[in-house]
C-alpha positions as CSV (number, residue, x, y, z in Angstrom):
1,M,-11.5,-31.4,-21.1
2,P,-10.0,-32.0,-18.1
3,A,-6.7,-30.7,-17.2
4,I,-3.7,-32.6,-15.2
5,V,-2.0,-30.4,-12.9
6,G,1.4,-31.4,-10.9
7,P,2.3,-29.8,-7.8
8,V,1.4,-25.7,-7.5
9,Q,2.5,-23.5,-4.9
10,V,1.0,-20.1,-5.3
11,I,2.9,-17.8,-2.8
12,N,1.2,-14.5,-3.8
13,L,-1.9,-13.8,-6.1
14,G,-3.5,-10.3,-5.3
15,G,-5.8,-8.7,-8.0
16,G,-5.6,-11.4,-10.5
17,V,-7.1,-14.8,-11.6
18,L,-5.5,-18.2,-11.4
19,Q,-6.9,-20.1,-13.5
20,F,-6.6,-24.5,-14.0
21,G,-8.0,-25.9,-16.9
22,D,-11.4,-24.8,-19.1
23,S,-13.8,-22.8,-17.2
24,L,-17.4,-21.1,-18.9
25,F,-16.9,-17.8,-16.8
26,I,-14.3,-15.7,-15.0
27,S,-15.7,-13.0,-12.9
28,P,-13.2,-12.1,-10.3
29,K,-14.9,-9.5,-7.7
30,S,-13.7,-7.8,-4.7
31,A,-14.7,-4.8,-2.3
32,S,-12.7,-2.9,0.4
33,K,-12.7,0.2,2.4
34,S,-10.2,2.1,4.1
35,M,-9.3,5.0,7.0
36,S,-6.6,6.7,7.5
37,G,-4.8,9.1,9.7
38,S,-2.7,12.3,8.7
39,G,-0.3,11.6,6.6
40,A,-0.9,7.8,6.1
41,G,-0.8,7.8,2.4
42,N,2.3,9.6,1.9
43,T,5.0,7.8,-0.3
44,G,8.4,9.1,-1.4
45,G,11.8,8.9,-0.9
46,F,12.1,11.3,1.8
47,I,9.2,12.3,4.0
48,I,8.8,14.6,6.8
49,T,5.2,15.0,8.5
50,N,4.9,16.8,11.4
51,N,1.3,16.2,13.2
52,L,0.9,17.5,16.6
53,I,-2.5,15.7,17.2
54,S,-4.2,13.4,14.6
55,A,-7.0,11.2,15.2
56,S,-9.4,9.1,13.0
57,N,-12.9,8.6,14.1
58,T,-15.3,6.8,11.6
59,L,-18.7,6.4,12.4
60,D,-20.4,3.4,9.5
61,T,-24.0,2.9,9.8
62,N,-23.8,0.6,6.8
63,L,-24.3,-3.0,7.3
64,V,-23.7,-3.4,3.8
65,D,-21.5,-1.3,1.7
66,Q,-21.2,-3.3,-1.6
67,P,-22.5,-6.4,-2.1
68,L,-20.6,-8.9,-4.0
69,V,-23.6,-11.8,-3.9
70,G,-25.8,-12.2,-7.0
71,N,-23.5,-9.1,-8.6
72,N,-22.2,-11.1,-11.7
């Protein structure tokens, strides 16, 4: 059944599904890759990180890491 939707403003949608009206299949997919240096993933109220020399050298020879096309 069709849906009549008025004005909509979506500011941010991360990791979820936004649906209007009927749907047969909902199959969200995502893939990500990240490289970070020393002390980059620290979280907390008071952090002291002392790094004299920090380098993230990444050699990625894969053309496709996680294919999403046709992966239902």
